[in-house]
N, C-alpha and C positions, 0 to 999 in steps of 0.2 A: 690111209690119209691121202686126200687129193693133192694134186700138184700145188694148187693155191694155198692149201692149208700147210703143206710142207714149206712153201716159200715164206709164209707168214711166221711159222715157227723159227725158221732160219733168221729172219729179220729180228725177231724178239731176242734170240740168243746172241745175235750180234750187238744189239742194244745193251744187253746185259754185260757185255765186255767193256763198255764205255764207262770208265771209272768217273769221268767228269759228270756224266749224267746223273749219277747217284746223288750229287749235290744240287745240280741245277734244276732237275724236275721237281723235287719237293719244295724248293724255294721259289719256283716260278709262281707269280700271283694268279695266273690263269690256269696253268696245267697242274699246279700243286694240289689244289683242293680236289680236282677230279681224280688225280692219281691216288690221293689218300683214300677216297671212297672205294677205289678198287683194292687198295692194299689192306683195308680193314678186314677183308674176308680171310686173308692169309697171315696176318700179323697180329700178335696179342696186344700190341701197344708200343709206345715210344720208350717206356722205361721199365725197369724191374718191378716197380710198384704196380704197373699195369699187368705184368705177367703173373704176379703172385696169385690173384684171385682166379685167373684162368687155370693155372696149374691145380689149384685146390678143387675147382669144379670138375676137372677131368679125373682127378683121383676119386672124387665122390661118386663119379659114374662107373668106377670099377676098373679104370685103366691106369697104367703107369704113365709117367710124364718125362719127356726129354725137353730141356729148355736151352735155347741158344740165343746169345746176344750177338746181333748181326753187326758186321763191320770189317769185311775182308779187305785185303790189300792196303793196309795202313802203311804209309810211307814216312812217318815221322816217329823217331825213336821215343821221344818224350811222351807222345800221345799213346804209343803202344803200351808204355808203362801205366799211363792213366787208365787206359781201357782194361788193362789187367785187373785193376782194382774193382771194376764192375763185376768181373767174374768172381773175385774173392768175396764180394758182398753177396752175390747170388748163392755161392756155396754155403753161406751162413743163413740166408733168409728164405730160400726156397723151402717148400714143405718137405718133410722127411721123405726120403725115397726117390725124390726127383733126381734124374741124372742131368749133367751139365755138358753141353756141347760147345765147340768153338772151332773157328777157322784159325789155323796157326798163323796165317798171314795177318790176322787181326792183331796179334800180340807180338809182331816183329819179324816173322819169317821172310817177308818181302824186303826186309832191311838187312838183317844179320841173323844167321842161324843160332849163334850163341845167345843173342838177346832173346830170341823166341824161346830157346831152351830154358833160360832163367825164369822167364815169365810163366812158361808151361809148368815148370817144377813148382812154382808158388801155387798155381791153381791145383795141381795134383795133390799137393800137401793139404790144401784147404778142403778139397773134396774128400780126401782120405779121412781127415779129422771129423768130417760131418757124415761119414758113412754113405757117400753117394758115388755113383759111377761118373767118370769123365770120359767123354767120347770125342775124338778128333774128327772133324767133318772133312768131306772130300773137297778138293779144289781142282782147278784145271790140270790137264795132264802135264803141263810144263812145270808144275810144282809137285808132282807125285813123288819123285825121288826124294826131294827134301822133306816132304811130309812123312813118308814112311821111315826115313832115316831118323828123324827126330822122335817119332813114335817108338822106334827101337831103343833109343837112348832112355826114354822114359820107362820103358818096360824093364830095363835093367834095375830100376829102383822101385817101381810100383806094380801092383798086381791088378789095379782097378781101372787102368787107362785103356779104353777101346779105340777103334779106328774104323773109318768108313771106306769101303771098297766099291768101285763102280763096275758093274757087269759089262757095261759098254766097252770098256777099255780092253784092247787086245792083250795088253801086258798083264792083266789080272790073272791069266792062266799061270803065269810064273810067280806073281806076287802072293797069291792066296796061300799056296803051300807053306811059304815062309811065315806068313802071318799066323797060320794055325799053330805054329810052335811058340807063339807069344801068348801071354795071359791077356785078359781083358776081352770085352765084347767086340765082335766083328759085325758091323752094320752093313748089310748088303743092299745097295741101291742100284737102279738102272744107270743113273748118271744123266745130268741135265745140261752139261756145258757144251758149248760149240766146239766140236773137234773134227779134224779131217778124217776121211774114211780109212786112211792107212793107220790111224791111231785108235779109232773107235767105230763100233757098229752104229749106223743110223738108228734112231729110236724106233722107227717103224720096221726095221729089218727083222725077219723071223729068227735070224741067228741070235739076236739079243735075248729073246725069250728062252731059247735053248740054252744059251750061256747062263742066264740067271738061274734056271732050274738045275743046271749042272753044278754051279757054285753052291746053291742051296743044299744040295745033297752032300757036298764036301764039308759044309758047315755043320751037318748033323752031328750032335754030340758036343760041339763047341758052344760056348756062350755066344749067342748071336741074335741079331734082329733082322727079320725079313721086312725091309722098308720098301713097300710098293703099294700102289693103288690099283694094280692090274688084277681084276677079278680072276682071270684064268690062272695067273701065277699063284695068287693067294690060295685058291681052292685046290690046285694041283699039289702045292706044298702041304696044305692042311690034311688032305686025304691020306697022306703017307705017314702022318704023325699022330700018335695016340695022345689026346689032350691030357694034360696033368698040370697042376698049379706050380710044381717045382721044375717044369721043363726048362732046359737051357735056352730054348728059342722063344721068340715073341714076334708078334705081327705088329708092325708100326705104320702109321699113316701121319700125314702132315695136317696141321690145323687148317680147317676150311676144306679139306679133301678127305673123302673116304670114311666119314663117321659110320656109315652103314657097314663098311668092311670090319671095322673094329667091333661093332655090335654083334655081327654074326660070329666072328671068331671068338669073342668073349662068351657068347651063348653056348658055343661048342665046348668051352672049357680051356681054350688056349690063352696064355698070357698075351696081353695087348698093351700097346703104348701109343700115346699121341705126342707128336713133336711140335712144339710151339716156339716161335721166334719173337723177339722184341728188339726195339732199337729204332733209331731214326734213319738208318741207312738201308731202307727196305726196297728201293727201286730195282736194283739188280735181282734181288731175290724174287720179287713179284714178276718180273719179266720171265724168269726161268720157269716159274710155276705156270704161267699162262701158256708158254711155249710148249709145254708137255702135252697139252690137249687142245685141239682147235676149238672145241666147244667152250673153253674158258674165255676165248676172245669175245664170244657173244655175251657171256656172263659179265665180262669186264665192262662192256658197253652198258648193260643194265645197271651194274653197280655204280658206274660213273654218273649215271643220270638219276640215281637215287639219293636224295638228300641225307646227310649224316644226321642220325637221331640227336635230338637236343639233349 
């Protein structure tokens, strides 16, 4: 990555931390329509109704689906309860077999841990009743202790609640062994949040790839998702695993990124999954997606200039 590209990625990750912008940009009469054209590459739509046909299409293509309703950092308790209802609806309405993901700060963790736990238990019960996995998403390192603590409390009651770990975080070397003793899927990602170097490896650091592969090996045998678009990592992991339909692992990519990766892994016989998001709070998510790869800045310019289909 060039210095300019690295600086651009840093700027985007900084913008992604600005909670005020997630409301202002979509609502801006000039910037909003342009930003929406960029977002449509990565976001299934504004509502659950938009996400349902996308999930069905992915399943028809032979991949599993993970669905998340976006809305991290909710600061209002009443709204956190209202947002929880969307997850309960999703647990009932998504196609059979779809897993459901969420940020715990969306349902109250940024307000009160007990509020988040109550809402998370309701979602865990709803997903258990409909036979689908529930996966807790990663958030910034300042919330990792709270996220993992609440996940641990859920695991005392449920077997199907997974969690996401970030290979970038230096603390993962201590966190992962503890998580391996818990039930539920472990979703391994590189990590996209803006973090200081004493907390996380830079995304371009060779140590990050080494850490990802090391953690991937530790996950071997545990229910897990290798969530990355990095061809080198995907192929290195795949070559050490004999494909089988009942494998505890799967390869996962995000909507708008890596369909060729899924196609290749599926052709080899590995389980695959596509992760889709929906909701109106897409600005921060899109900033992080673009920041991950400088080429996506150029694609964003093209997308912004391309009219929305009628």
